LOLUM-946260 format. One line per 2 residues: number of its first residue (from 0); their letters; for each residue x, y, z of N, C-alpha, C, O. Coordinates in pm, whole numbers, plus 50000, padded with zeros to 5 digits. Layout:
! residues N
NUM = A = X,Y,Z,X,Y,Z,X,Y,Z,X,Y,Z | ... .
END
This chain:
! residues 91
0 = MI = 01147,48798,21948,01159,48867,22072,01159,48764,22185,01086,48665,22180 | 01241,48789,22284,01253,48699,22398,01145,48732,22500,01125,48848,22535 .
2 = KR = 01075,48629,22547,00972,48649,22649,01039,48656,22785,01110,48564,22825 | 01017,48764,22856,01076,48782,22988,00990,48713,23093,00867,48719,23089 .
4 = TK = 01057,48647,23186,00984,48582,23294,00952,48684,23403,01021,48785,23418 | 00848,48656,23479,00811,48745,23588,00913,48737,23700,00965,48630,23731 .
6 = IK = 00942,48852,23759,01037,48859,23870,00962,48827,23998,00857,48884,24027 | 01019,48733,24075,00945,48681,24190,00996,48724,24326,00922,48715,24424 .
8 = NQ = 01120,48771,24337,01171,48806,24469,01258,48932,24464,01293,48979,24356 | 01291,48984,24580,01366,49110,24588,01504,49099,24525,01552,49194,24463 .
10 = TE = 01568,48985,24539,01701,48965,24479,01694,48982,24328,01780,49046,24268 | 01593,48925,24267,01575,48937,24122,01543,49081,24082,01589,49129,23978 .
12 = ID = 01465,49149,24163,01432,49289,24136,01559,49374,24143,01581,49459,24057 | 01641,49352,24246,01767,49425,24261,01861,49398,24144,01926,49489,24092 .
14 = KR = 01869,49272,24103,01955,49235,23991,01907,49304,23863,01989,49354,23786 | 01778,49307,23842,01723,49372,23722,01758,49520,23722,01793,49575,23617 .
16 = KI = 01750,49586,23837,01785,49729,23845,01932,49752,23811,01966,49848,23742 | 02018,49664,23861,02161,49675,23832,02186,49659,23683,02265,49733,23624 .
18 = LQ = 02120,49563,23622,02140,49539,23480,02078,49649,23394,02130,49679,23286 | 01970,49708,23440,01915,49824,23369,02012,49942,23377,02028,50016,23281 .
20 = DL = 02076,49958,23492,02177,50062,23508,02295,50036,23416,02347,50128,23353 | 02337,49910,23407,02446,49873,23316,02409,49907,23172,02489,49966,23100 .
22 = DS = 02289,49870,23132,02242,49899,22997,02242,50049,22971,02287,50094,22866 | 02193,50127,23066,02191,50273,23052,02333,50329,23042,02360,50416,22959 .
24 = YI = 02423,50277,23126,02560,50327,23124,02628,50294,22991,02695,50381,22933 | 02613,50172,22942,02678,50134,22816,02626,50222,22701,02703,50264,22615 .
26 = KF = 02497,50249,22701,02441,50339,22598,02501,50479,22612,02536,50541,22512 | 02512,50527,22734,02572,50657,22762,02717,50661,22713,02758,50754,22645 .
28 = RR = 02792,50557,22748,02934,50551,22710,02950,50544,22559,03033,50615,22501 | 02873,50459,22495,02883,50444,22350,02852,50576,22280,02917,50612,22182 .
30 = KR = 02753,50648,22330,02719,50777,22270,02836,50873,22285,02871,50944,22191 | 02897,50876,22403,03014,50963,22427,03132,50925,22336,03209,51011,22294 .
32 = EG = 03144,50796,22307,03254,50749,22223,03222,50761,22073,03309,50736,21989 | 03099,50798,22042,03059,50809,21901,03041,50673,21835,03058,50660,21714 .
34 = RK = 03006,50573,21914,02987,50437,21863,02842,50395,21876,02767,50448,21959 | 02804,50300,21793,02670,50243,21804,02671,50132,21908,02772,50066,21930 .
36 = NG = 02556,50114,21971,02542,50009,22072,02449,49901,22018,02331,49928,21995 | 02501,49781,21996,02420,49671,21945,02370,49578,22054,02310,49475,22024 .
38 = LD = 02395,49612,22179,02356,49525,22290,02231,49579,22357,02204,49699,22354 | 02154,49487,22418,02033,49529,22487,02026,49463,22624,02113,49384,22661 .
40 = LD = 01924,49497,22699,01908,49446,22835,01905,49293,22838,01963,49233,22928 | 01840,49231,22742,01834,49085,22739,01973,49022,22729,02000,48918,22789 .
42 = FY = 02061,49086,22652,02199,49038,22641,02266,49036,22779,02327,48936,22817 | 02253,49145,22852,02316,49154,22984,02254,49055,23082,02326,48994,23161 .
44 = VR = 02123,49038,23078,02056,48942,23167,02106,48801,23140,02142,48729,23233 | 02108,48762,23014,02154,48625,22980,02297,48600,23027,02325,48496,23087 .
46 = HF = 02385,48694,23000,02525,48674,23035,02550,48685,23185,02633,48613,23240 | 02479,48774,23251,02490,48787,23396,02446,48656,23462,02511,48607,23554 .
48 = NA = 02335,48601,23415,02286,48474,23469,02383,48359,23443,02382,48259,23515 | 02465,48373,23340,02566,48271,23307,02696,48294,23384,02790,48216,23370 .
50 = GV = 02701,48399,23467,02819,48422,23551,02911,48533,23507,03010,48560,23575 | 02881,48599,23397,02966,48708,23349,02948,48828,23441,02836,48864,23475 .
52 = RN = 03060,48891,23481,03055,49009,23567,03138,49125,23511,03160,49225,23579 | 03185,49110,23387,03262,49215,23322,03207,49230,23180,03213,49137,23099 .
54 = FI = 03154,49348,23149,03094,49375,23020,03164,49493,22956,03148,49607,23000 | 03242,49467,22853,03313,49570,22778,03394,49659,22873,03397,49781,22857 .
56 = GV = 03458,49597,22969,03541,49670,23064,03468,49719,23187,03530,49775,23277 | 03336,49700,23194,03258,49747,23308,03238,49631,23405,03175,49531,23373 .
58 = RV = 03294,49649,23526,03279,49546,23630,03148,49566,23704,03113,49678,23743 | 03076,49455,23723,02945,49458,23788,02947,49364,23908,02998,49252,23900 .
60 = DE = 02891,49411,24018,02879,49329,24139,02731,49309,24169,02650,49400,24150 | 02695,49190,24216,02555,49157,24243,02494,49245,24352,02373,49267,24352 .
62 = EK = 02575,49294,24444,02524,49374,24554,02552,49524,24537,02470,49607,24574 | 02667,49556,24482,02709,49696,24472,02674,49761,24339,02680,49884,24327 .
64 = GL = 02638,49684,24240,02606,49739,24108,02730,49761,24025,02821,49679,24025 | 02733,49873,23953,02847,49903,23867,02965,49947,23953,02953,50038,24035 .
66 = IE = 03078,49880,23934,03196,49906,24017,03293,50001,23949,03335,50102,24007 | 03329,49970,23826,03426,50052,23754,03420,50022,23605,03365,49920,23562 .
68 = DT = 03477,50112,23527,03493,50091,23384,03642,50104,23355,03697,50214,23359 | 03706,49993,23328,03850,49994,23305,03887,50050,23168,04001,50090,23147 .
70 = QN = 03792,50053,23075,03821,50103,22941,03796,50253,22926,03860,50319,22845 | 03703,50306,23005,03671,50448,22993,03633,50504,23131,03517,50537,23156 .
72 = PD = 03732,50513,23220,03703,50556,23358,03649,50699,23369,03571,50729,23460 | 03689,50788,23278,03641,50926,23285,03491,50934,23256,03418,51007,23323 .
74 = TF = 03446,50860,23158,03303,50857,23126,03225,50792,23240,03113,50833,23270 | 03285,50692,23303,03220,50626,23417,03199,50726,23531,03092,50730,23592 .
76 = KE = 03301,50805,23561,03290,50907,23666,03183,51010,23631,03105,51052,23717 | 03180,51050,23505,03079,51145,23460,02938,51086,23477,02848,51154,23526 .
78 = YK = 02919,50961,23437,02789,50895,23451,02748,50887,23598,02634,50917,23633 | 02841,50847,23683,02810,50835,23826,02773,50971,23885,02683,50978,23969 .
80 = SF = 02839,51078,23843,02805,51210,23896,02666,51252,23849,02591,51313,23926 | 02630,51221,23725,02495,51248,23677,02392,51168,23757,02286,51220,23790 .
82 = KD = 02423,51043,23786,02332,50959,23864,02311,51016,24004,02201,51009,24058 | 02418,51071,24061,02405,51133,24194,02320,51260,24189,02244,51287,24282 .
84 = LY = 02332,51337,24081,02255,51461,24066,02107,51433,24037,02019,51506,24082 | 02083,51327,23960,01946,51294,23916,01914,51149,23951,01900,51066,23860 .
86 = PN = 01902,51116,24079,01882,50975,24119,01752,50913,24069,01746,50791,24054 | 01649,50993,24044,01522,50937,24001,01495,50961,23852,01392,50919,23799 .
88 = GT = 01587,51027,23786,01565,51061,23646,01653,50979,23554,01729,50893,23598 | 01640,51008,23428,01723,50940,23329,01828,51037,23279,01811,51159,23282 .
90 = I = 01935,50981,23233,02046,51061,23182,02035,51072,23032,02119,51136,22968 .
END
């Protein structure tokens, strides 16, 4: 298991929230597609820190969060609408 470092500033906290949202969305999308998800939050953190901003067709921005899903735009719209309906809950 990878030991996570403590988050020290607001930028890191915001980045973590974006990556948690990405992880939630990919799990949501994979379930809708009937596929298994072998990726976890640590995968996204490592690759994001290395400069990756596109994950399986999902574009991510450091300030705006999830931008679009070029591979499954309909599921992305559905996820975003659920997020708007339940901003403090889980999908």
